[in-house]
N, C-alpha and C positions, 0 to 999 in steps of 0.2 A: 750493668747498661755503662754506669759513670767511670770505671778502673777503664774497661774497654774500647771506653773513647779516650781516654787519656791516654792510655800505652798508644792507641794507635796515632795520636799524638806526636808520641816521643820517639818514637819511631820513625819517621818521616824520612830520614834517609834512607829506608830498605819498601817504604810503601809511598804511593801517595798521599800528600802532607794534609792532614785536616789542622786548619789554622786556630789562634786562640777564641778566638770571633765564632767561631764553627762549631765546634766542641764549645762552648759557652751554649751557642743557639739552641746546641743540638739537649744541653742541660734543662734550660728553660721550657723545653717544648714536652721533656719527659716531666717534669714538674708540674704542667700547664694540664697534661693528660692526664696522671693521677692524681688533682685535685678536683680538674673542671670536670672534664669531657668524661671519666668515668662513673662517678658519681650519676652525673644529668643523664648517661646512656640505660642506666640503670631504674632513673627515676622517672623515665619517658619508657622503658618499657614496663615498666612495672605499671605507670598511667594506663598506657593502649590495652594488658592484656584486662585491666578489671573494667575501665570503661567500656569495653568489647566482650565483657563477659567472657573470654577464653582465659583465662584465668582459672575459673573453678575446673574447666576442663583440658587444663594442661599436665600432661604426667611428667615427674619430677626427673625425669630421665634426663640425661646427658644430651643428645639428638632431637627432641620435643626442645629443652631451651637455645641450647644454640639457634634452631631456626628462626625461634621468640625473636633473639636479639637480632638476625640477621635482617630481621623484615623489619626493627623497628631503626636499623642502619641505616637503610632504603627509607622506608615511611617517615619521620621523624629522626632525622640525626642529631646529636646535641650540637655538634658544630655545622654553623647552618653555609658557611664557604669559605673560601679561602681569596686572599688578594694577591695578588700577583703583578709579575714586569715581563713583559716579554723579552725574549731573547735573540729575536729573530722579527723581520716584517712577518706579518701575518693576518689572516681577514678572517674576523668572525661575522656572520651572515653577511650584510652588505658593507661591512663598517671597516677599511686601513687600520690596522694601529703598526704604524712602526715599530723597529728595534729598539730595547729602553719604555717602551710605555710603560709608566707607574697605573697599571688597573687601580688607583683608589675609592674610583664609585663602580667597578665593575669586580663581583663575586661571582666564582666559580663557585654555582651553586647546587648544590651536593643533590640535596630534597629533592629538587624540580628535574634534576637531568636524569635519578633513582624513577620520576612518573614520563620520562618521556614519551611523547604517541610513537615513536618509530621502536620503542622498543615491544617485542610482541609480550606484552604482559598485561593479565585479565582482571581489569579493574583495580586498576594503579589507585587511584586514590582513597580505596580500603585498607585496610587496616587487618593485616590474613595472617598469623605467625606459623600458620602450616603450605604459606607460598612454598613453590618448585617452581616455578616461573621468575625468577626476580632475577633482574639484569645485573649485569657483575656489578658488584660492589665498588662505588667509587670512595665513601666515605674515612678509608683510612690509606690516600692518595693511590700509585701507581708506578711500578718504575722504581726510579733510585729515589724516588722520593717520597715511597711506601711507609707509612709510619714504624718505627724500630720499637716502639709503646702495645703495638698492638695486640699481640698476644697475649700479654698481662691485660690489657684491659678487655678482650676479650672472654680471660679466665675468670676473672675476677668479676666481670657480669654475668656471665653464665654461675659460677660457684654461688654467688649473693642468691640471683632468684631461685636456685637449686632448692638451695637451704630456706626458703621463704615459704615455696611450695611445699615442701614438708613438714614446717613447723608452726606454719600459719593456712591452710588447706582454704578458710574460708574467708577471706580476706576479702575485703569488700571498701567500695567509695564508699562515704558516708555521706559524704557534699558534692556530688557529682557534677554534678552546675557550677561550682564557686572552683572546682578545680579544673575546670575545660579550657581548654588550649587559650582558647580566646581569653582567660585572664591568666595565662601566661608570664610575665617579667621580659617586657623590650627589648631585644639585643641586636648588634648586628652582627653576630657572629654567633654565639653563644644562646642556645635555646633548649629549658627542661622547663617543667612546674616548680614553683619555690619551695612550693607544699605539696604533701596528699593528706589529707585526713584519711581516715582509713576502721572500719574496724576487722573486727579477728574476732 
């Protein structure tokens, strides 16, 4: 991925050029995704599977594990939201925002958006790893802002959970109250348990 970004930057005379700052920004995003977001996605998925007793009934198959990961990204994504700058005059609800407004106090709340009452999702506040009525997934962005590391993050999460299901089929939370979301570290951008205490 980094080689492709650097090559793309070097071929600026043939393609729309990526600046050094843009290449560096993408490299940092890749680092954060691999070091922060992917482990948090795995931890969040594992916590909710164990807390809802869905872990013991989930088959260690690619399709069922993939659905559980997708449900975690809808219900409790590791990245809470994004800070944004408006590119044109726009309006959110009844508030007018001019072009160039830095939304420092306004996050695009990914978890909240996935529970929007305007989506025909049944029991959106319930974690259901076999859900088939989820709204469009926003956790990795959309369009030109779609995360280039998404395939790797999904692959790592699915593979890790599949291996756990195979090797530790009786995994269980030993301190469910202490590991509950109410006790997770407070962070304005990232969300996951600091640890999970389990027996197997």
